[in-house]
C-alpha positions in Angstrom: 0.2 -43.2 -78.5 0.6 -40.9 -75.5 1.0 -42.9 -72.1 2.7 -40.1 -69.9 0.9 -38.2 -67.4 3.2 -35.1 -67.0 4.9 -33.3 -69.6 8.4 -33.0 -67.4 9.2 -36.7 -67.3 7.4 -40.0 -65.8 7.6 -41.3 -62.1 5.0 -40.9 -59.2 7.2 -37.8 -57.9 7.0 -35.7 -61.4 3.8 -36.8 -62.0 2.4 -36.0 -58.4 4.0 -32.8 -58.6 2.4 -32.0 -61.7 -1.3 -32.8 -60.4 -0.6 -30.7 -57.2 0.5 -27.9 -59.6 -3.0 -27.3 -60.1 -4.0 -27.0 -56.8 -3.8 -22.8 -56.5 -4.3 -21.8 -52.9 -5.3 -18.2 -53.5 -8.0 -19.3 -55.3 -9.0 -22.5 -53.7 -9.4 -21.7 -50.0 -12.3 -19.3 -50.4 -14.4 -22.0 -51.7 -14.0 -23.7 -48.9 -13.7 -21.3 -46.0 -17.2 -20.5 -47.5 -18.4 -23.9 -46.8 -17.5 -23.7 -43.7 -18.8 -20.5 -42.9 -22.1 -21.9 -44.5 -21.7 -24.7 -41.8 -21.2 -22.5 -39.0 -24.5 -20.2 -40.0 -26.0 -23.9 -39.9 -25.6 -23.7 -35.9 -24.3 -26.7 -34.4 -22.0 -28.1 -37.0 -22.0 -32.0 -37.8 -18.4 -32.8 -38.8 -19.2 -35.7 -41.4 -21.5 -33.5 -43.5 -19.1 -30.3 -43.2 -16.2 -32.7 -44.5 -18.1 -34.4 -47.2 -19.3 -30.8 -48.5 -15.6 -29.3 -48.3 -14.3 -32.1 -50.2 -16.6 -31.5 -52.7 -15.8 -27.8 -53.2 -12.4 -29.0 -53.4 -13.3 -31.4 -56.2 -15.4 -29.0 -57.9 -12.6 -26.3 -58.0 -9.6 -28.7 -58.9 -11.6 -29.5 -62.2 -12.3 -26.1 -62.8 -8.1 -25.6 -62.3 -7.5 -28.7 -64.7 -10.1 -27.4 -67.4 -9.0 -24.1 -67.5 -5.0 -25.3 -67.7 -6.2 -27.9 -70.5 -8.1 -25.2 -72.5 -5.8 -22.3 -72.0 -2.6 -24.7 -73.4 -3.8 -27.4 -75.7 -7.2 -25.6 -77.4 -6.3 -21.7 -76.9 -2.9 -21.8 -77.0 -2.9 -19.1 -74.5 0.1 -20.6 -72.2 3.7 -21.5 -72.5 3.5 -24.4 -71.0 1.3 -26.8 -68.6 2.8 -29.7 -66.2 0.2 -31.9 -67.5 -0.2 -33.7 -70.7 -3.8 -34.0 -72.8 -3.9 -37.4 -71.2 -2.9 -36.6 -68.0 -5.8 -33.7 -67.7 -8.4 -35.7 -69.3 -7.5 -38.3 -66.2 -7.3 -35.3 -63.8 -10.9 -34.4 -64.9 -12.2 -37.6 -64.4 -10.6 -38.5 -61.3 -11.9 -35.5 -59.9 -15.4 -35.8 -61.0 -15.6 -39.3 -59.7 -14.6 -37.6 -55.9 -17.0 -34.9 -56.6 -20.0 -37.5 -57.4 -18.9 -39.8 -54.5 -18.9 -36.6 -52.0 -22.4 -35.7 -53.5 -23.6 -39.4 -53.0 -22.7 -39.7 -49.3 -23.9 -35.9 -49.2 -27.6 -37.4 -50.1 -27.3 -40.1 -47.7 -26.2 -37.6 -44.5 -27.7 -34.7 -45.7 -30.8 -35.0 -47.9 -31.5 -33.7 -51.6 -31.3 -30.2 -50.8 -27.7 -29.8 -49.8 -26.9 -31.9 -53.1 -29.1 -29.9 -55.1 -26.8 -26.7 -53.8 -23.7 -28.3 -54.7 -24.2 -30.2 -58.0 -24.1 -26.8 -59.6 -20.5 -25.7 -58.6 -19.4 -28.7 -60.7 -21.4 -27.6 -63.7 -20.2 -23.8 -63.3 -16.3 -25.5 -63.0 -16.4 -27.8 -65.7 -18.0 -25.1 -67.9 -16.4 -22.2 -67.2 -14.1 -22.6 -69.9 -14.7 -22.3 -73.1 -18.0 -22.0 -72.8 -18.7 -19.4 -69.9 -15.4 -17.5 -69.7 -16.3 -15.8 -73.1 -19.2 -13.8 -72.3 -18.8 -10.5 -69.7 -21.6 -11.7 -67.6 -20.6 -15.3 -67.0 -17.0 -14.6 -67.3 -17.6 -12.3 -64.4 -20.0 -14.3 -61.9 -18.6 -17.8 -62.3 -16.3 -18.1 -59.8 -18.4 -15.9 -57.1 -21.4 -17.9 -58.4 -19.2 -20.8 -56.9 -18.7 -19.0 -53.5 -22.3 -18.2 -53.0 -23.2 -21.6 -53.8 -20.5 -23.2 -51.2 -22.1 -20.9 -48.6 -25.5 -22.0 -49.4 -24.5 -26.0 -50.0 -22.7 -26.0 -46.7 -25.5 -24.3 -44.7 -27.6 -27.1 -46.1 -25.6 -29.8 -45.7 -25.9 -28.9 -41.5 -29.8 -28.0 -41.7 -31.3 -29.8 -44.6 -33.0 -27.0 -45.8 -32.1 -23.2 -47.0 -32.8 -19.9 -45.2 -32.8 -16.4 -45.5 -29.6 -16.0 -44.2 -27.5 -17.9 -45.7 -28.9 -16.5 -49.0 -28.3 -13.2 -47.9 -24.4 -13.9 -47.3 -24.2 -15.8 -50.4 -26.1 -12.7 -52.0 -22.9 -10.5 -50.6 -20.4 -12.6 -51.5 -21.5 -13.0 -55.0 -21.5 -9.0 -55.6 -18.5 -8.4 -53.7 -16.2 -11.1 -56.0 -18.0 -10.0 -59.2 -16.3 -6.8 -58.5 -13.0 -8.3 -57.8 -13.4 -10.6 -61.2 -13.9 -7.6 -63.1 -10.9 -6.1 -62.0 -8.9 -9.4 -62.4 -10.0 -9.6 -66.1 -8.7 -6.3 -66.9 -5.0 -7.6 -66.0 -5.7 -9.5 -69.5 -7.4 -6.5 -71.7 -5.2 -6.3 -74.3 -4.9 -10.2 -75.2 -8.9 -10.5 -74.5 -9.5 -8.0 -77.3 -7.4 -9.6 -79.2 -9.0 -12.7 -79.2 -12.4 -11.0 -79.2 -12.8 -12.4 -75.5 -15.7 -10.4 -74.1 -15.1 -9.6 -70.6 -16.4 -6.3 -68.7 -13.2 -4.5 -69.3 -13.3 -5.4 -73.4 -16.8 -4.7 -73.6 -16.9 -1.0 -71.8 -13.3 -0.1 -71.4 -10.8 -1.0 -68.7 -11.5 2.8 -67.1 -15.2 2.0 -67.0 -14.8 -1.6 -66.0 -13.1 0.0 -62.5 -15.9 1.8 -61.6 -18.4 -1.0 -62.4 -15.9 -3.0 -60.3 -15.7 -0.6 -57.3 -19.7 0.1 -57.5 -20.4 -3.9 -57.3 -18.0 -4.0 -54.2 -19.4 -0.8 -52.7 -22.9 -2.5 -53.1 -21.7 -5.5 -51.8 -20.6 -3.5 -48.5 -23.8 -1.5 -48.0 -26.1 -4.3 -48.1 -23.9 -5.6 -45.2 -24.2 -2.3 -43.3 -27.8 -2.6 -44.2 -28.6 -5.8 -43.0 -26.6 -5.4 -39.4 -28.7 -2.4 -38.7 -31.8 -4.4 -39.4 -30.1 -7.0 -37.2 -30.4 -9.4 -39.9 -26.5 -9.9 -40.0 -25.2 -9.6 -36.4 -23.7 -5.9 -35.9 -20.2 -6.7 -35.6 -20.3 -7.5 -39.5 -20.0 -3.6 -39.7 -16.3 -4.4 -38.9 -16.1 -6.5 -41.8 -17.0 -3.7 -44.0 -14.2 -1.7 -42.5 -11.6 -4.1 -43.0 -12.6 -4.6 -46.6 -13.4 -1.2 -47.6 -9.7 -0.1 -46.1 -8.1 -3.0 -48.3 -10.3 -1.4 -51.5 -8.8 2.3 -51.2 -5.7 0.7 -51.3 -6.0 -1.5 -54.5 -7.9 1.6 -55.9 -4.4 3.0 -56.6 -3.0 0.1 -57.7 -2.9 -1.4 -61.3 -5.0 -4.8 -61.8 -2.6 -7.2 -60.9 -1.8 -6.1 -57.6 -5.1 -5.0 -57.3 -6.3 -8.1 -57.6 -4.0 -9.9 -55.0 -5.1 -7.4 -52.4 -8.7 -7.5 -52.8 -8.5 -11.6 -52.8 -7.0 -11.2 -49.6 -9.1 -8.6 -48.5 -11.7 -11.0 -48.5 -10.0 -13.5 -46.3 -10.1 -10.6 -43.5 -14.0 -10.1 -44.5 -14.6 -13.7 -44.5 -13.1 -13.8 -40.7 -14.5 -10.8 -39.5 -17.8 -12.2 -40.2 -17.2 -15.5 -39.2 -15.8 -14.1 -35.7 -19.3 -11.9 -35.8 -21.4 -14.8 -36.4 -19.4 -17.1 -33.9 -19.8 -14.6 -30.9 -23.4 -13.3 -31.9 -25.1 -16.1 -33.0 -27.4 -15.8 -35.3 -30.7 -17.1 -33.7 -30.8 -13.8 -31.5 -31.6 -11.8 -34.6 -34.7 -11.0 -36.6 
């Protein structure tokens, strides 16, 4: 009977390291930052509500990382190694799900049902991403971006107890922008995905057209920001975020998929940072 949690051995240090290995900062930080961005859009930030929502987002993304690793190694035999045993994966999923449920319960008491209603779907997307959602070109592309969009909305609702048009606008922008990046990210695995009939956008339309789709989505998101800034729905300084990300996208255009993905993901950090600064220095209450 399998009792060990880590495949590399036993003991607190080895087991802890195995679980910590499932925290992938590059993909973990954007949902947490999106939650805080949503809170900022709500005006005065209540630390308790903001903390609970950030912890809920961490638990949801951690659930996705554990589940993806389990499916890729134990179910699909895609990965060469995994730090956790099968039992360790199941325990990790149980723990992260329990933490998410506790956060939602506390969030319900301090922020209300709207915040919880916008938070619960993030766990559903995270848990079902593999192997259910990542085999369809639409859901495989929009899963992670949808989580970011929901994180913005949930972070806002955790502060206000409601939903509004401005956070919804930002959520749509990130959904479209990140979907474009995800198309390029999936193109890295084109040959393997095609061999197992995994229908990503690159497999369905081909790598060259996938790049066209990807940059079309990103350009659409940037144009929406410019339009909303011109209409004074977003702060005018939001246009600077478009310039910053646009420069990164131009550089990534000439790179192969892996490097392009790295550049674009980091470009979203800059994009979000400039938007945060724009909202911070130009409060949205002053805009129509």
